[in-house]
LUMLO-671925 format. One line per 5 residues: their letters; for each residue x, y, z of N, C-alpha, C. Coordinates in steps of 0.001 Angstrom, whole numbers, padded with zeros to 6 digits. Example, Ala and Ser with C-alpha at 12.3 -4.5 7.8 and 13.67 -1.06 7.14 Angstrom:
REM residues 2
as) 013190:-005690:007800:012300:-004500:007800:013200:-003300:007800 | 012850:-002250:007080:013670:-001060:007140:012900:000030:007870
//
This chain:
REM residues 292
mapti) 253117:-104834:-135869:253077:-103305:-136406:251638:-102896:-136904 | 251637:-101463:-136294:250144:-101016:-136828:249903:-100805:-138115 | 248916:-100965:-138752:248259:-100533:-140131:248662:-099168:-140322 | 248890:-098865:-141470:248918:-097279:-141880:248590:-097234:-143324 | 248441:-095928:-143811:247952:-095883:-145154:249076:-095719:-146062
pgfar) 249407:-096380:-147034:250553:-096689:-147626:250757:-095388:-148627 | 252220:-094863:-148533:252428:-093719:-149197:252339:-092529:-148541 | 251498:-092540:-147330:251329:-091015:-147007:252287:-091027:-145774 | 252386:-089959:-145543:253220:-089211:-144470:252708:-089110:-143219 | 253210:-089340:-141980:252416:-088924:-140619:253408:-087657:-140066
drvtv) 252221:-087047:-139238:252970:-085704:-138497:251800:-085479:-137347 | 252476:-084424:-136662:251646:-084095:-135353:251672:-082562:-135580 | 250291:-082039:-135676:250086:-081086:-135994:249327:-079948:-134862 | 250237:-078996:-134358:249044:-078410:-132899:248289:-077423:-133818 | 247210:-077460:-133169:245977:-076809:-133585:245164:-076046:-132707
adgvs) 245420:-076094:-131296:244695:-075389:-130169:245963:-075632:-129170 | 245576:-074447:-127981:246691:-074412:-126949:246384:-076009:-126548 | 247771:-076587:-126125:247669:-077807:-125384:246934:-079320:-126479 | 246935:-079157:-127736:246089:-080018:-128465:246928:-080017:-129663 | 247356:-080999:-129995:248093:-081474:-131390:247319:-082809:-132135
lnvav) 247072:-082743:-133397:246488:-083961:-133768:247261:-084650:-134471 | 247330:-086187:-134560:248008:-086945:-135255:247136:-086674:-137053 | 248154:-086967:-137994:247731:-086741:-139683:248338:-087523:-140227 | 247468:-087960:-141400:248426:-088642:-142344:248052:-087822:-143790 | 249114:-087595:-144290:249228:-086890:-145584:249703:-087261:-146657
ggsgs) 249029:-087308:-147819:249703:-087804:-149279:249079:-087234:-150450 | 249793:-087317:-151655:248957:-086748:-152518:249661:-085272:-152873 | 249340:-085174:-153959:249199:-083583:-154416:248000:-082869:-155389 | 247865:-081605:-155016:246814:-081184:-155818:245515:-080489:-154778 | 244618:-080097:-155259:243424:-079629:-154231:243221:-080343:-153266
pvvll) 243328:-079618:-151942:243271:-080124:-150586:241905:-080761:-150330 | 241797:-081901:-149863:240777:-082579:-149073:240734:-083241:-147784 | 239884:-083029:-146849:240390:-083204:-145427:239089:-084273:-145240 | 239523:-085802:-144434:238844:-086625:-144314:238953:-086901:-142745 | 237457:-087206:-142425:237378:-087206:-140935:236653:-088549:-140855
hgfpq) 237419:-089216:-139704:236674:-090679:-139486:235931:-090551:-138331 | 235128:-091749:-138379:233877:-091816:-137378:234288:-092713:-136089 | 233151:-093331:-135771:233472:-094006:-134231:233057:-095644:-134860 | 233620:-096713:-134445:234908:-096328:-133345:236381:-096570:-134160 | 236509:-095463:-134823:237554:-095717:-135499:238668:-094576:-135666
thlmw) 239717:-094673:-136679:240939:-093861:-136614:240642:-092993:-138049 | 241783:-092404:-138528:241826:-092130:-140103:242305:-093218:-140722 | 242654:-094235:-140302:242712:-095386:-141280:241397:-096098:-141600 | 240584:-095820:-141441:239032:-095987:-142166:239326:-094877:-143711 | 239938:-094289:-143780:240066:-093916:-145190:240788:-094278:-145917
rhvaa) 241697:-095285:-145443:242967:-095872:-146451:242485:-096150:-147588 | 241595:-096677:-148161:241374:-097032:-149500:241036:-095626:-150143 | 239792:-094861:-149586:239671:-093789:-150125:240787:-092681:-150674 | 241294:-092574:-149712:242473:-091737:-149347:243517:-091748:-150630 | 243861:-093157:-150785:244802:-093509:-151815:244295:-093328:-153156
gladr) 242748:-093565:-153219:241901:-093175:-154764:242132:-091679:-155126 | 241861:-090774:-153870:241761:-089726:-154398:243541:-088714:-154173 | 244499:-089378:-154046:245853:-088731:-153970:246544:-088367:-155147 | 245820:-089244:-156493:246376:-089219:-157544:246020:-087589:-158184 | 245225:-086989:-157485:244672:-085714:-157955:244780:-084892:-157046
htvic) 244492:-084827:-155375:244788:-083987:-154477:245458:-084599:-153466 | 245763:-083408:-152399:246420:-083801:-151484:245303:-083834:-150204 | 245561:-085000:-149690:244736:-085778:-148685:245063:-085501:-147118 | 244443:-085229:-146546:244582:-084764:-145255:243658:-085545:-144464 | 244160:-086362:-143673:243575:-087683:-142506:243899:-087274:-141238
pdlrg) 243455:-086292:-140593:243490:-086555:-138964:242805:-087585:-138378 | 243282:-087824:-137249:242895:-088322:-136110:242013:-087249:-135380 | 240599:-087324:-135255:240153:-086091:-134555:240536:-085874:-132847 | 240473:-084703:-132657:241045:-084790:-130890:239795:-085946:-130094 | 240640:-086547:-129255:239973:-087622:-128371:240056:-088765:-129276
ygdsd) 240718:-088924:-130245:240407:-090154:-130960:242203:-090602:-131268 | 242435:-092062:-131826:243627:-092453:-132226:244550:-091365:-131671 | 245780:-091456:-132317:246934:-090761:-131675:246889:-089417:-131321 | 245725:-088446:-131709:245832:-087342:-130866:245384:-087046:-129726 | 245728:-085908:-129591:245469:-085572:-127768:244251:-086013:-127451
kpadp) 244201:-085650:-125929:242959:-085944:-125455:242563:-085382:-124701 | 241952:-084064:-124417:242279:-083208:-123491:240983:-083287:-122425 | 240931:-083139:-121085:240094:-083081:-120158:238834:-082354:-120758 | 237945:-082408:-120031:236227:-081792:-120604:235694:-081259:-119659 | 236452:-079910:-118644:236010:-079682:-117267:234289:-079136:-117815
dgtay) 234181:-078591:-118765:232855:-077670:-118590:231772:-078069:-120189 | 232444:-079315:-120690:231290:-079565:-121519:231473:-078937:-123054 | 232577:-078432:-123203:233111:-077632:-124653:234210:-078017:-125384 | 235100:-078941:-124563:236158:-079562:-125393:235749:-080389:-126249 | 234895:-081100:-126422:234479:-081895:-127522:233116:-081354:-128293
akrtm) 232737:-080104:-128074:231621:-079661:-129078:232306:-079579:-130376 | 231294:-079754:-131367:231796:-080011:-132476:232222:-078843:-132910 | 231727:-077718:-132556:232164:-076302:-132623:233856:-076014:-132675 | 234186:-076673:-131583:235669:-076806:-131225:236629:-077715:-132176 | 235691:-079131:-132487:236423:-080073:-132996:236735:-079347:-134786
aadvv) 235606:-078800:-135258:235531:-078120:-136491:236849:-076988:-136528 | 236602:-076339:-135560:237990:-075142:-135418:239205:-076056:-135332 | 239370:-077170:-135027:240786:-077985:-134955:240863:-078193:-136528 | 240100:-078555:-137048:239973:-078755:-138477:240530:-077725:-139336 | 239940:-076842:-139070:240503:-075430:-140131:241697:-075197:-139725
alara) 242354:-075285:-138583:243947:-074877:-137585:244503:-075942:-138396 | 244241:-077280:-138427:245264:-077908:-139064:245177:-077574:-140486 | 244293:-077345:-141581:244262:-077175:-142945:245242:-075824:-142961 | 244981:-074744:-142361:245813:-073641:-142228:247112:-074147:-141947 | 247799:-074716:-141025:249049:-074824:-140524:249593:-076085:-141720
lgher) 248650:-076704:-142914:249455:-077250:-143507:249293:-076617:-145140 | 248910:-075048:-144773:249301:-074191:-145875:247773:-074346:-146649 | 246872:-074505:-146287:245488:-074440:-147057:244449:-073525:-146489 | 243880:-072485:-146661:243132:-071773:-146397:241816:-072122:-146912 | 241462:-072873:-147799:240245:-073416:-148469:240522:-075133:-148451
falag) 239338:-075634:-148552:239830:-077366:-148797:238400:-078039:-148618 | 238017:-078796:-149474:237237:-079969:-149579:237182:-080718:-148133 | 235863:-081007:-147615:235920:-081495:-146413:234903:-082672:-146412 | 235283:-083909:-145880:234669:-085246:-146069:234478:-085852:-144714 | 233337:-086139:-144052:233287:-086955:-142734:232363:-088078:-142650
hdrga) 232685:-089348:-141900:231794:-090150:-141918:231672:-090226:-140233 | 230213:-090691:-140084:229684:-090755:-138495:230004:-089386:-137982 | 230866:-089815:-136610:230950:-088688:-135845:231996:-087535:-136564 | 232838:-087711:-137467:233191:-086743:-138363:232683:-086044:-139275 | 231089:-086432:-139588:230394:-085957:-140855:229720:-084816:-139732
lvavr) 229534:-085045:-138800:228710:-083840:-137573:229960:-082981:-137440 | 231344:-082933:-137290:232242:-082072:-137407:232451:-081126:-138644 | 232277:-082073:-139534:232332:-081509:-140905:231056:-080703:-141165 | 229931:-081033:-140860:228790:-080059:-140959:228858:-078762:-139899 | 229793:-078825:-138817:229559:-077933:-137801:230808:-076639:-138797
agldh) 231648:-077498:-139403:233051:-076548:-140009:232355:-075840:-141106 | 231450:-076484:-141893:230500:-075940:-143154:229893:-074928:-142593 | 229134:-074768:-141412:228150:-073649:-140816:228997:-072963:-140278 | 230179:-072791:-139563:231293:-072245:-138802:232046:-071599:-139737 | 232527:-072166:-141135:233569:-071310:-141576:233475:-071417:-142888
pdavt) 232358:-070888:-143567:231675:-071394:-145226:232920:-070822:-146009 | 233519:-069839:-145441:234707:-069528:-146689:235895:-070165:-146620 | 236031:-071018:-145931:236789:-072487:-145721:236396:-073498:-146378 | 235460:-074190:-146291:234870:-075361:-146640:234392:-075082:-148168 | 235087:-075721:-149080:234551:-075419:-150521:233700:-076405:-150917
hlaal) 233637:-077867:-150267:232866:-078829:-150587:232691:-079759:-149501 | 231376:-080234:-149217:231325:-081167:-148034:230642:-082288:-148378 | 230909:-083541:-147673:230394:-085009:-147466:230170:-085128:-146278 | 228869:-085847:-146175:228810:-086709:-145145:228300:-088302:-145321 | 229009:-088683:-144628:228697:-090593:-144545:227805:-091044:-143562
dvlpt) 226593:-091267:-143571:225735:-092078:-142477:225476:-091559:-141476 | 225254:-090542:-141629:224773:-089736:-140338:223574:-088591:-140828 | 222853:-088309:-139766:222029:-087050:-139788:222361:-086202:-138701 | 222039:-084986:-139329:222583:-083399:-138585:222183:-083683:-137030 | 222673:-083332:-135950:222093:-083542:-134799:220944:-083467:-133902
ldmwd) 220510:-082223:-134419:219182:-082013:-134084:217900:-083037:-134656 | 218438:-083414:-135845:217311:-084421:-136847:217642:-086108:-136218 | 218857:-086400:-136031:219193:-087330:-135107:218580:-087611:-133810 | 218274:-086778:-133124:217461:-086842:-131682:216050:-086884:-132143 | 215886:-086392:-132954:214114:-085991:-133372:213495:-087425:-133859
vlhgt) 214617:-088027:-134558:214021:-089203:-135363:213976:-090819:-134572 | 214465:-090472:-133179:214791:-091512:-132469:213500:-091824:-131703 | 212540:-092764:-131843:211585:-092618:-130658:211202:-094001:-130455 | 210165:-094417:-129879:209567:-095759:-129441:210921:-096703:-129226 | 210503:-098015:-129530:211243:-098970:-129576:212333:-099002:-130519
saavg) 211993:-098366:-131718:213278:-098194:-132980:214391:-097446:-132336 | 214043:-096811:-131318:215548:-095823:-130796:216297:-096526:-130124 | 216080:-098292:-130325:217250:-098885:-129107:218395:-099375:-130247 | 218256:-098995:-131507:219575:-098847:-132309:220607:-097963:-131873 | 220010:-096934:-131388:220990:-095947:-130938:221238:-095788:-129457
fhlyl) 221001:-097063:-129021:221374:-096852:-127321:222401:-096567:-127050 | 223714:-096493:-127328:225069:-095908:-127290:224763:-094297:-126984 | 224032:-093643:-127742:223634:-092440:-127693:223229:-091804:-126345 | 222363:-092896:-125878:221676:-092277:-124466:222639:-092922:-123595 | 223249:-093572:-123591:224207:-093941:-122751:225232:-093204:-122372
maqpp) 225901:-092565:-123827:227002:-091965:-123358:226613:-090404:-122960 | 225234:-090187:-123268:224786:-088845:-123120:224930:-088415:-121360 | 224655:-089525:-120526:224627:-089608:-119095:225789:-088772:-118680 | 225600:-088050:-117425:226666:-087353:-116730:227671:-088102:-116424 | 229328:-087440:-116630:230090:-088015:-116173:230283:-088728:-115083
glper) 230992:-090085:-115211:231094:-091292:-114257:230647:-092555:-114544 | 229676:-092521:-114823:228501:-094065:-114821:229090:-094502:-116283 | 228957:-093843:-117633:229152:-094384:-118933:230622:-095088:-119072 | 231512:-093968:-118415:232875:-094034:-118609:233584:-095669:-117738 | 232460:-095519:-116450:232915:-096767:-115932:232444:-097901:-116483
ligga) 231235:-097937:-117057:230606:-099519:-117639:231273:-099521:-118972 | 231657:-098550:-119802:232087:-098751:-121179:233928:-099332:-120622 | 234669:-098703:-120181:235842:-099123:-119460:235969:-100104:-118750 | 234727:-101208:-118455:234747:-102338:-117612:234667:-103295:-118877 | 234435:-103086:-120081:234776:-103993:-120926:234936:-103396:-122608
pdaff) 235720:-102662:-122618:235792:-101838:-123859:235762:-102693:-125001 | 236624:-103776:-125128:236769:-104505:-126416:235194:-104828:-127050 | 234387:-105254:-125779:233092:-105870:-126169:232387:-104642:-126541 | 232207:-103660:-125964:231523:-102272:-126606:231796:-101810:-127883 | 232706:-101592:-128225:233302:-100992:-129333:233711:-102045:-130281
ghfld) 234048:-103279:-130072:233791:-104115:-131027:232079:-104790:-131355 | 231314:-104412:-130588:229714:-104735:-131166:229509:-103982:-132160 | 230134:-102906:-132104:229611:-101871:-133285:230349:-102228:-134762 | 231521:-102522:-134277:232179:-102984:-135805:231902:-104133:-136138 | 230916:-105199:-135549:230514:-106290:-135774:228947:-106155:-136713
vwtrd) 228123:-105487:-135597:226895:-105551:-136053:226526:-104144:-137478 | 227391:-103469:-137267:227136:-102056:-138358:228171:-102436:-139864 | 228732:-103411:-139788:229516:-104243:-140834:228559:-104975:-141883 | 228554:-104648:-143094:227821:-105774:-143637:228662:-106966:-144383 | 229755:-106456:-144598:230858:-107328:-145062:232055:-107462:-144079
paalp) 232432:-108294:-143368:233324:-108427:-142115:234500:-108516:-142862 | 234950:-108892:-144155:236022:-108952:-144579:236633:-107306:-144752 | 235817:-106040:-144793:236315:-105077:-145101:237134:-104725:-143539 | 237100:-105164:-142659:237490:-104730:-141493:238805:-106031:-141344 | 239604:-106191:-142006:240797:-107437:-141358:241084:-107227:-139617
advra) 241363:-108140:-139696:242100:-108446:-138239:242871:-107448:-137759 | 243825:-107093:-138719:244662:-105990:-137855:244292:-104441:-137830 | 243327:-104237:-138617:242587:-102949:-138684:241705:-102675:-137370 | 240875:-104272:-137503:240113:-104056:-136230:240796:-104153:-134730 | 241589:-104928:-134732:242841:-104855:-133620:242969:-103249:-133097
aylka) 243447:-102526:-134665:243914:-101040:-134430:242649:-100297:-133601 | 241319:-100506:-134360:240326:-099685:-133509:240228:-099748:-132119 | 240432:-101374:-131920:240090:-101578:-130569:241028:-101003:-129589 | 242189:-101081:-130106:243037:-100508:-129209:242913:-099112:-128882 | 242764:-098252:-130178:242440:-096845:-130229:241259:-096379:-129133
sreav) 240424:-097431:-129185:239073:-096901:-128711:239326:-097290:-127216 | 239773:-098274:-126623:239648:-098677:-125295:240937:-097798:-124495 | 241481:-096762:-125509:242779:-096028:-124690:242278:-094510:-124392 | 240632:-094458:-124895:240243:-093119:-125338:238795:-093049:-124806 | 238445:-094228:-123783:237193:-093860:-123596:236215:-092409:-122719
psiva) 237236:-092050:-122056:236782:-090713:-121430:236600:-089664:-122912 | 237474:-089656:-123614:237055:-088784:-124886:236268:-088940:-125436 | 236062:-090338:-125778:234787:-090973:-127014:233549:-090358:-126180 | 233485:-090760:-124726:232343:-090374:-124312:232257:-088841:-124137 | 233029:-087985:-123983:232906:-086678:-124057:232152:-085964:-125114
dyras) 232820:-086850:-126435:232248:-086101:-127836:230885:-086429:-127541 | 230775:-087696:-127368:228947:-087760:-127854:227900:-087376:-126380 | 228536:-087176:-125403:227732:-086058:-124320:227753:-084847:-124990 | 228848:-084493:-125923:228619:-083015:-126613:227249:-083128:-127270 | 227371:-084073:-128033:226008:-083982:-129137:224661:-084349:-127979
agidv) 224521:-084352:-126928:223200:-084470:-126541:223223:-083011:-125410 | 224331:-082252:-125710:224093:-080871:-124999:224580:-079528:-125677 | 225597:-079505:-125749:226424:-078089:-126506:226062:-078106:-127769 | 225927:-079333:-128457:225992:-079395:-130100:224533:-079016:-130298 | 223612:-079332:-129647:222203:-079290:-129956:222022:-077632:-129473
vhdra) 222558:-077278:-128711:222264:-075547:-128660:222830:-075082:-129684 | 224200:-075449:-130411:224763:-074761:-131518:223846:-075006:-132903 | 223475:-076268:-133127:222330:-076727:-133813:221337:-075697:-134110 | 220371:-075802:-132844:219386:-075132:-132854:219288:-073274:-133073 | 220491:-072913:-132629:220618:-071576:-132958:220867:-071181:-134523
dresg) 221524:-072324:-135121:221554:-072068:-136641:220377:-072040:-137406 | 219910:-073123:-136928:218095:-073733:-137188:217206:-072421:-137083 | 217332:-071597:-135818:216482:-070480:-135566:216738:-069384:-136639 | 218284:-069348:-137062:218657:-068170:-137571:218584:-068413:-139145 | 218345:-069378:-139460:218637:-069688:-141014:219910:-070037:-141545
nrlrm) 220733:-070342:-140762:222234:-070720:-141081:222217:-072091:-141831 | 222461:-071878:-143320:222556:-073208:-143680:224187:-073761:-144546 | 224085:-074553:-144923:225572:-075187:-145523:225352:-074346:-147073 | 226591:-073442:-147407:226312:-072820:-148443:227028:-073332:-149622 | 227836:-074442:-149553:228660:-075137:-150406:227810:-076179:-151018
pvtvl) 228299:-076758:-152276:227716:-078351:-152650:228119:-079271:-151588 | 227059:-080206:-151229:226953:-081144:-150334:226772:-082162:-151177 | 227131:-083299:-150730:226911:-084388:-150820:226723:-085705:-149798 | 225776:-086327:-149924:225016:-087273:-148374:225373:-088750:-148967 | 225910:-089329:-148445:225731:-091070:-148732:225133:-091246:-147456
qqdwg) 224389:-092413:-147663:223481:-093041:-146620:222744:-094346:-146665 | 223101:-095253:-145487:222187:-096378:-145748:220523:-096098:-145639 | 219838:-096933:-145913:218032:-096535:-145758:217738:-096617:-143934 | 218253:-095722:-143231:217650:-095797:-141890:216483:-095078:-142291 | 215924:-094230:-143033:214688:-093450:-142894:213605:-094516:-142955
aalgy) 213615:-096059:-144050:212619:-096708:-144017:212648:-097667:-142828 | 213700:-097566:-141763:213718:-098185:-140973:213069:-097589:-139701 | 213265:-095998:-139475:212890:-095312:-138489:211841:-094717:-138949 | 211103:-094181:-140098:210098:-093418:-140717:210384:-092177:-140615 | 211496:-091790:-141490:211731:-090430:-141881:212252:-090044:-143472
daaal) 212062:-089313:-143840:212582:-088568:-145230:213941:-088168:-144866 | 215145:-088737:-145337:216539:-088402:-145048:216852:-087579:-145507 | 216321:-087433:-147026:216892:-086451:-148005:216093:-085050:-147565 | 214817:-085113:-147270:214001:-084017:-147118:214822:-083247:-145648 | 215632:-083959:-144914:215887:-083476:-143381:217512:-082951:-144071
wrawa) 218012:-083549:-144729:219077:-082936:-145065:219022:-081436:-146065 | 218079:-081921:-146963:217893:-080724:-147962:217558:-079368:-146932 | 216813:-079250:-145697:216509:-078130:-144781:217903:-077358:-144354 | 219027:-078383:-144612:220686:-077850:-144110:221215:-077248:-145134 | 220955:-078107:-146447:221857:-078091:-147644:221322:-077962:-149099
pdlrh) 220638:-076624:-149214:220095:-076424:-150082:220970:-077255:-151694 | 222023:-077001:-151961:222577:-077846:-152825:223240:-079002:-152303 | 222148:-080235:-152587:222158:-081465:-152076:222116:-082450:-152994 | 223246:-083494:-153179:222851:-084877:-153875:222708:-085493:-152289 | 221553:-086608:-152619:221653:-087501:-151397:221360:-088931:-152369
vtvgc) 222229:-089655:-151712:222520:-090826:-152142:222707:-092283:-151265 | 221392:-093357:-151485:221189:-094214:-150512:221934:-095658:-151008 | 222965:-095839:-150146:223802:-096771:-150476:223611:-098396:-149735 | 223993:-099367:-150818:223465:-100534:-150048:224432:-101472:-149653 | 225812:-100865:-149124:226670:-101416:-148545:226206:-100944:-146459
ghfma) 227250:-101472:-145872:226880:-101443:-144411:227256:-099767:-144149 | 227583:-099676:-142633:227680:-098383:-142119:229232:-097819:-142431 | 230083:-098672:-142386:231595:-098690:-142685:231852:-098607:-144265 | 231326:-097595:-144811:231235:-097784:-146417:232575:-097108:-146878 | 233231:-096509:-146332:234399:-096039:-147172:235411:-097332:-147285
eeapd) 234868:-098239:-146329:235899:-099665:-146310:234961:-100937:-147124 | 233908:-100962:-147172:232973:-101730:-147773:232643:-101464:-148998 | 232796:-100125:-149346:232437:-099489:-150984:233231:-098781:-151274 | 234709:-098868:-151149:235560:-097464:-151059:235423:-097077:-152728 | 235117:-097672:-153862:235038:-097032:-154980:233882:-096514:-155078
evtga) 232882:-096796:-154621:231591:-096079:-154772:231643:-094543:-153882 | 232593:-094483:-152868:232890:-093650:-151932:233547:-092473:-152596 | 234591:-093425:-153225:236006:-092550:-153982:235152:-091653:-154959 | 234084:-092305:-156124:233610:-091801:-157121:232601:-090474:-156564 | 231708:-090460:-155513:230784:-089945:-155260:231856:-088613:-154593
lrdll) 232744:-088854:-154083:233763:-087294:-154006:234390:-086650:-154772 | 234680:-087845:-155979:235131:-086952:-156965:234152:-086054:-158058 | 232978:-086892:-157807:231800:-086087:-158259:231566:-084619:-157635 | 231661:-084828:-156124:231337:-083505:-155430:232361:-082678:-155829 | 233656:-083022:-155916:234695:-082234:-156179:234526:-081446:-157450
ar) 233698:-081960:-158453:233885:-081677:-159964:232451:-080524:-159735 | 231949:-080311:-158490:230566:-079155:-158839:231063:-078195:-158654
//
């Protein structure tokens, strides 16, 4: 039996023409939407969601293209634009009765969250991003041999065909690599959870690649337009990150502050999957954010 978030109800909610999201909802109070990263599903929030549910309605969807959510085709390169995925999140919250909500995202989900904050500032009251940089900055800091840590970004940026075939040839080896090397505490990903992530990912290779491909294309266009126009995140923002800046030679807080004037930037000591490796720290940071 696949693992679940205890006490949370599962549902499917239509958010766009032909696209429904799988979502787990629990708790009561002001709404908080939690967006997962790669190569995961909403299940990555199981500890944090339970910790927030005593004071908040916690909404944990699988992003389009991931988990049990729909995986539309991407004929023109926009189906997995973060703008499209952010619109899904706003539609999901509204369908559940929430015009305004706090939003937290990890990894890919953080990119969706940032785009939602830029595109829908009247809907997003607070924003948290876990272990990622905004898209433009992400590409700018990858250079030289140190960029090898992001080899998957370049692989999945290639035109349709080859990345899907290569990854589809050994999906468990590919996705499992990241689950292994990005985790400092392997016990944080128990066998049943790891198996659920691998199953979900192997069944979603084309849409996961399309999500990443968008970040080398249409997402850059959208982010550059915001940078040039001066559009920034108007809500309180918290960023939790590993110290990638020390490894790759950049000031992460400064990069984020250019997008988020009301910023709290925290360097953490755990691995990439911090909501599972350090759930109490993440829950505490989100509670602090929601009190701002």
